C-alpha positions in Angstrom: 2.2 93.6 9.4 2.6 96.2 6.6 5.6 97.8 8.3 7.2 94.4 8.7 6.6 93.6 5.0 8.0 97.0 4.0 11.1 96.5 6.2 11.6 93.0 4.7 11.3 94.4 1.2 13.8 97.1 2.1 16.3 94.5 3.1 15.7 92.5 0.0 16.4 95.6 -2.1 19.6 96.1 -0.2 20.5 92.5 -1.0 19.8 93.1 -4.7 22.0 96.2 -4.6 24.8 94.1 -3.1 24.4 91.5 -5.9 24.5 94.3 -8.5 27.7 95.7 -7.1 29.2 92.2 -7.0 28.3 91.7 -10.7 29.8 95.1 -11.6 33.0 94.1 -9.8 33.1 90.8 -11.7 32.6 92.8 -15.0 35.4 95.1 -14.1 37.7 92.1 -13.4 36.8 90.6 -16.8 37.7 93.9 -18.5 41.0 93.9 -16.8 41.6 90.4 -17.9 40.7 91.3 -21.4 43.2 94.2 -21.4 45.9 91.9 -20.0 45.2 89.4 -22.8 45.5 92.1 -25.4 48.8 93.2 -23.9 50.1 89.6 -24.0 48.9 89.4 -27.6 50.8 92.5 -28.6 54.0 91.1 -27.0 53.6 87.9 -28.9 53.2 89.8 -32.1 56.4 91.8 -31.4 58.3 88.6 -30.8 56.9 87.1 -34.1 58.0 90.1 -36.0 61.5 89.8 -34.6 61.6 86.2 -35.6 60.5 87.1 -39.1 63.2 89.7 -39.4 65.8 87.2 -38.4 64.6 84.7 -41.0 64.6 87.4 -43.7 68.2 88.3 -42.9 69.3 84.7 -43.3 67.7 84.4 -46.7 69.4 85.8 -49.7 68.7 89.0 -51.6 67.0 87.0 -54.3 64.3 85.7 -52.2 63.9 89.0 -50.4 60.9 90.4 -52.3 59.1 87.0 -52.3 59.6 86.5 -48.6 58.5 90.1 -47.8 55.3 89.5 -49.8 54.7 86.1 -48.0 55.6 87.6 -44.6 53.2 90.5 -45.2 50.5 88.1 -46.1 50.9 85.5 -43.3 51.0 87.9 -40.3 48.0 89.8 -41.4 46.1 86.5 -41.8 47.2 85.3 -38.4 46.3 88.6 -36.8 42.9 88.5 -38.4 42.2 85.0 -37.2 43.4 85.8 -33.6 41.3 88.9 -33.6 38.3 87.0 -34.8 38.7 84.4 -32.1 39.2 87.1 -29.4 36.2 89.0 -30.7 34.1 85.8 -30.6 35.1 85.2 -27.0 34.4 88.8 -26.1 31.0 88.6 -27.8 30.1 85.5 -25.8 31.2 87.1 -22.5 29.3 90.2 -23.4 26.2 88.1 -24.1 26.5 86.3 -20.8 27.0 89.6 -19.0 23.9 91.0 -20.8 21.9 88.1 -19.7 23.0 88.5 -16.1 22.3 92.2 -16.2 18.9 91.6 -17.7 18.0 89.1 -15.0 19.2 91.5 -12.3 17.3 94.3 -13.9 14.2 92.2 -13.9 14.5 91.3 -10.3 15.2 94.9 -9.4 12.1 96.1 -11.3 10.0 93.4 -9.6 11.2 94.3 -6.2 10.7 98.0 -6.9 7.2 97.3 -8.2 6.3 95.4 -5.0 7.9 98.1 -2.9 5.9 100.8 -4.7 2.7 98.8 -4.2 3.3 98.4 -0.5 4.2 102.0 -0.2 1.1 103.1 -2.0 -1.1 100.8 0.2 0.6 101.1 3.6 2.6 104.3 3.4 6.3 104.9 3.6 8.5 104.3 6.6 9.5 107.4 8.7 13.1 106.3 8.8 14.7 103.2 7.2 16.0 100.6 9.7 19.8 100.0 9.7 21.4 97.0 8.2 21.5 93.9 10.4 18.3 94.5 12.3 18.3 91.4 14.4 22.0 91.2 15.0 22.6 94.8 15.9 23.5 96.1 19.4 20.8 96.4 22.1 20.7 100.2 21.9 19.8 100.2 18.2 17.4 97.4 18.7 15.7 99.3 21.6 15.5 102.5 19.5 14.0 100.5 16.6 11.4 98.9 18.9 10.5 102.3 20.3 10.0 103.6 16.8 7.8 100.7 15.8 5.9 101.0 19.1 5.2 104.7 18.5 4.0 103.9 14.9 1.7 101.1 16.2 0.3 103.4 19.0 -0.4 106.1 16.4 -2.2 103.7 14.2 -4.1 102.3 17.2 -5.2 105.9 18.1 -6.4 106.6 14.6 -8.3 103.3 14.5 -9.9 104.1 17.9 -11.0 107.5 16.7 -12.5 105.8 13.6 -14.3 103.3 15.7 -15.8 106.1 17.9 -16.9 108.0 14.9 -18.5 104.9 13.4 -20.2 104.0 16.6 -21.7 107.6 16.8 -22.8 107.3 13.2 -24.2 103.8 14.0 -26.2 105.2 16.9 -27.6 108.0 14.7 -28.6 105.5 12.0 -30.3 103.3 14.6 -32.2 106.3 16.0 -33.4 107.2 12.5 -34.3 103.6 11.9 -36.4 103.6 15.2 -38.1 106.8 14.1 -39.0 105.3 10.8 -40.3 102.2 12.4 -42.4 104.3 14.8 -43.8 106.2 11.9 -44.5 103.0 10.1 -46.3 101.4 13.1 -48.3 104.6 14.0 -50.9 103.8 11.3 -50.9 107.3 9.8 -51.4 107.3 6.0 -48.5 108.8 4.2 -48.3 109.1 0.4 -44.5 108.8 0.5 -44.5 105.3 2.1 -42.7 103.7 -0.8 -39.9 106.2 -0.7 -39.5 105.7 3.1 -39.3 101.9 2.6 -36.6 102.4 0.0 -34.7 104.8 2.2 -35.1 102.4 5.1 -33.6 99.6 3.0 -30.7 101.8 2.0 -30.2 102.8 5.7 -30.2 99.1 6.6 -27.6 98.3 4.0 -25.5 101.3 5.1 -25.8 100.2 8.7 -24.7 96.7 7.8 -21.7 98.1 6.0 -20.8 100.3 8.9 -21.1 97.3 11.3 -18.8 95.2 9.1 -16.3 98.1 8.9 -16.5 98.5 12.7 -15.9 94.8 13.2 -12.9 94.9 10.9 -11.5 97.9 12.7 -12.0 96.1 16.0 -10.0 93.2 14.8 -7.3 95.5 13.5 -7.2 97.2 16.9 -7.0 93.8 18.6 -4.1 92.8 16.4 -2.3 96.1 17.0 -2.8 95.7 20.7 -1.3 92.2 20.6 1.6 93.5 18.6 2.0 96.4 21.0 2.1 94.0 24.0 4.7 91.8 22.2 6.9 94.9 21.4 6.6 96.2 25.0 7.5 92.7 26.3 10.6 92.7 24.1 11.5 96.2 25.2 11.1 95.3 28.8 13.2 92.2 28.3 16.0 94.3 26.8 15.7 96.9 29.6 15.8 94.1 32.2 18.9 92.5 30.5 20.7 95.9 30.5 19.8 96.7 34.1 20.0 93.3 35.6 23.8 93.4 36.2 23.5 96.8 37.9 20.5 96.0 40.2 21.6 92.4 41.1 24.0 93.6 43.8 21.5 96.1 45.4 18.8 93.5 45.3 21.0 90.8 47.0 22.0 93.3 49.7 18.4 94.3 50.4 17.3 90.7 50.5 20.1 89.8 53.0 19.2 92.8 55.2 15.5 91.8 55.2 16.4 88.2 56.1 18.7 89.3 58.9 15.9 91.5 60.3 13.5 88.6 60.2 16.1 86.4 62.0 16.5 89.1 64.8 12.8 89.3 65.2 12.5 85.5 65.5 15.2 85.5 68.1 13.5 88.2 70.1 10.2 86.3 69.9 12.0 83.1 71.0 13.4 84.9 74.1 10.0 86.3 74.9 8.5 82.8 74.6 11.2 81.3 76.8 10.4 84.0 79.5 6.7 83.2 79.2 7.4 79.5 79.6 9.5 80.1 82.8 6.7 82.3 84.2 4.1 79.7 83.4 6.2 77.0 85.1 6.4 79.2 88.1 2.7 79.8 88.1 2.1 76.0 87.8 4.3 75.4 90.8 2.4 78.0 92.8 -1.0 76.5 91.8 0.2 73.0 92.7 1.3 74.3 96.2 -2.0 76.0 96.6 -3.8 72.8 95.6 -1.8 70.8 98.1 -2.6 73.3 100.8 -6.3 73.5 100.1 -6.4 69.7 99.8 -5.0 69.3 103.2 -7.2 72.0 104.6 -10.4 70.5 103.1 -9.8 66.8 103.6 -7.9 66.7 106.9 -9.3 69.8 108.6 -6.0 70.8 110.2 -4.3 74.2 110.5 -1.7 75.0 107.9 2.0 75.4 108.8 3.4 78.9 109.5 4.9 78.8 106.0 1.4 78.5 104.6 0.1 81.3 106.7 3.0 83.4 105.4 2.1 82.4 101.9 -1.5 83.5 102.4 -0.4 86.9 103.8 2.0 87.2 100.9 -0.8 86.3 98.5 -3.0 89.0 100.0 -0.2 91.6 99.7 0.4 90.5 96.1 -3.3 91.0 95.2 -3.2 94.4 96.8 -0.1 95.4 94.9 -1.0 94.0 91.4 -1.7 97.4 89.9 1.6 98.9 91.0 4.1 96.1 90.5 4.9 93.6 87.7 3.7 90.0 88.3 6.6 88.5 90.3 4.9 86.1 92.7 6.4 84.6 95.9 6.4 81.0 96.7 3.4 79.7 98.4 4.2 76.2 99.6 6.5 73.3 98.9 7.9 73.2 95.4 9.7 70.3 93.8 11.6 68.3 96.4 11.0 70.6 99.4 9.7 68.8 102.5 6.4 69.5 104.2 5.9 70.1 107.9 6.2 67.2 110.3 2.5 67.4 111.3 1.3 67.2 107.7 3.6 64.2 106.9 2.4 62.3 110.0 -1.2 62.9 109.2 -0.7 62.0 105.6 0.9 58.7 106.6 -1.6 57.8 109.3 -4.9 59.1 107.8 -6.4 58.0 104.4 -7.9 60.5 102.1 -11.4 59.0 102.4 -12.8 56.8 105.1 -16.1 55.3 106.1 -16.2 57.6 109.2 -15.7 61.1 108.0 -14.6 63.8 110.5 -17.0 66.4 111.6 -14.6 69.2 110.5 -14.7 67.8 106.9 -18.5 68.0 107.0 -18.5 71.7 107.8 -16.9 73.3 104.8 -17.4 77.0 104.5 -18.4 78.8 101.4 -15.0 80.5 101.1 -13.2 77.2 100.6 -15.5 76.2 97.8 -15.1 79.7 96.2 -11.3 79.4 96.5 -11.4 76.0 94.8 -13.5 77.4 92.0 -11.0 80.3 91.6 -8.1 77.9 91.4 -9.9 75.9 88.7 -10.7 79.0 86.6 -7.1 80.2 87.0 -5.8 76.8 85.9 -8.1 76.8 82.8 -7.0 80.3 81.9 -3.4 79.2 82.2 -4.2 76.2 80.0 -5.6 78.5 77.3 -2.5 80.7 77.5 -0.3 77.7 77.1 -2.3 76.5 74.1 -1.8 80.0 72.5 1.9 79.9 73.2 2.2 76.4 71.7 0.4 77.6 68.5 2.7 80.7 68.3 5.8 78.5 68.8 4.6 76.1 66.0 4.1 79.1 63.6 7.6 80.3 64.5 9.1 76.9 63.7 7.3 76.8 60.3 8.5 80.3 59.5 12.0 79.3 60.5 11.8 76.3 58.2 10.7 78.5 55.3 13.4 81.0 56.0 16.1 78.2 56.1 14.7 76.8 52.9 14.9 80.2 51.2 18.4 80.8 52.5 19.6 77.4 51.2 18.0 78.1 47.9 19.6 81.5 47.4 22.9 80.4 48.9 22.9 83.2 51.6 23.7 81.0 54.7 27.2 81.0 56.1 28.7 78.5 58.5 28.0 80.7 61.6 24.4 81.3 60.5 24.1 77.5 60.0 25.3 76.8 63.5 23.0 79.5 65.1 20.2 78.1 63.0 20.7 74.6 64.4 20.8 75.9 68.0 17.7 78.0 67.5 15.8 75.0 66.0 16.9 72.8 69.0 15.7 75.5 71.4 12.4 75.9 69.6 11.7 72.2 69.6 12.7 71.9 73.3 10.5 74.8 74.3 7.6 73.4 72.3 8.0 69.9 73.9 8.2 71.4 77.4 5.1 73.5 76.9 3.2 70.4 75.6 4.2 68.3 78.5 3.3 71.1 80.9 -0.1 71.4 79.2 -0.7 67.7 79.8 0.2 68.0 83.4 -2.0 71.0 83.8 -4.9 69.2 82.2 -4.4 66.2 84.5 -4.3 68.7 87.5 -7.6 70.3 86.3 -9.2 66.8 85.9 -8.1 65.9 89.4 -9.3 69.2 90.9 -12.7 68.9 92.6 -14.7 71.7 94.1 -15.8 70.8 97.7 -19.5 70.4 98.1 -21.8 71.6 100.8 -22.8 69.6 103.8 -26.1 68.3 102.4 -24.5 67.3 99.1 -21.6 65.7 101.0 -23.9 63.7 103.2 -25.7 62.4 100.1 -22.5 61.3 98.5 -20.8 59.8 101.6 -20.3 56.0 101.5 -22.4 53.6 103.5 -21.4 52.5 107.0 -20.6 48.9 107.9 -23.9 48.2 109.5 -25.8 49.7 106.6 -23.7 47.6 104.2 -24.4 44.3 106.0 -28.1 44.7 106.5 -29.1 43.4 103.1 -26.7 40.5 103.5 -28.3 39.5 106.8 -31.7 39.8 105.2 -30.6 37.5 102.4 -29.2 34.9 104.8 -32.5 34.9 106.7 -34.5 34.4 103.5 -32.2 31.5 102.5 -32.6 29.9 105.9 -36.3 30.1 105.7 -36.2 28.6 102.3 -33.6 25.9 103.1 -34.5 23.6 100.3 -31.4 24.8 98.4 -28.0 23.1 99.0 -25.3 24.6 101.1 -23.0 25.1 98.1 -25.7 27.1 96.3 -26.4 29.2 99.4 -22.7 29.9 99.9 -22.3 30.9 96.2 -25.3 33.3 96.4 -24.0 34.9 99.7 -20.5 35.3 98.2 -21.8 36.9 95.0 -24.2 39.2 96.9 -21.4 40.3 99.3 -19.0 40.9 96.3 -21.6 43.0 94.6 -22.1 45.3 97.6 -18.4 45.6 98.2 -17.6 46.6 94.6 
């Protein structure tokens, strides 16, 4: 604050000096005008003398001495009057100039007195600031801010040292005060107790003064730190303005390169996801064919077609070669619109999936069939988890692509070609995501329809009732109704119909 006030006073003194030079110039102009007036006056006097000489020549010789006396008297009187008037004007102008000069001298003395007072209180500036501080070029402004920053840092360091010294002194005084309190509470009789109490009060007063001074210094340090932060902010702003034009091109190039790398990575990830989707679709087809084959083998009890046996042998070979080759599976059954064997189609058309009279081959399921069904179910669940993970990854890629597109539109970095490729990539991403979701639904339906075959005991417990077993309760009900034939025929018919419907459903 002191430096700012001193700088302001310095500028005010410069303004006063400018005013003084202006008044001196005006005084010089007035002097020149006065000289010009005197020259004009001399010319008029010469013309007047010429006119007088001409008038004297016209008069006669008689009137010559009288006219000479009168002419000598009249010009002297006129000259005296003119000189008196001019002298009066000059005196008035001189009085005005004296008043102006006195006023300017008073202002100058006042400003010099204030400047001396601030210099004696805050010290002198190391170097005066140039004229036009705020309107100067950025280099001078930056140098000026650096100078002020250095001065503020020096003052902050001095105040910090003073604070440390005062804190050390404060600790020493507190230690002495604690010692005196301990001596006071120890109960020992001391003849100099009054002197100790006086010294204790003095120490307390001194401690209070030191604490006040410490608080004041802390406030000053806080103010200086705020001023330091403000000056550093201005300095950084000027540095940023000076270097913004140079670094804008490099920054834009780096940003575009980073965005292009992100776009390439997103494209690679999209290609990987599309490959994974194709592989999962192929695995789904393989699992569906296996499910059809095991369904036929479990429910119909027939032997598979030669193509199925080949698929089983291929599956065995594939399992043996998993460690040495990448996972390229062969087809294991009908896929899509391929036709099944004639035997399978005939049995499917003629034989229902469940009947009241199950075949003996269906009742004798081996443990291997149930284990294979469990393996198929676990494989389908694992595939479902993988598809869920792929769907989540695709959703994150779509959101990242949206953010990238929004940033590109914001900075104006997207060309027409990039715009077209961006639309195609979005369409591909949405299509892949939709296909994976549909495939996940189909797989979940397949898992829900998949049932592990049970053992013979469990199967016999769950088999439907035969026709004779179903109609035994109905016959018993009819006999009871005949024995108790007090009911009407319509009521008996209704009861029989409801009882039969209940057992059928």
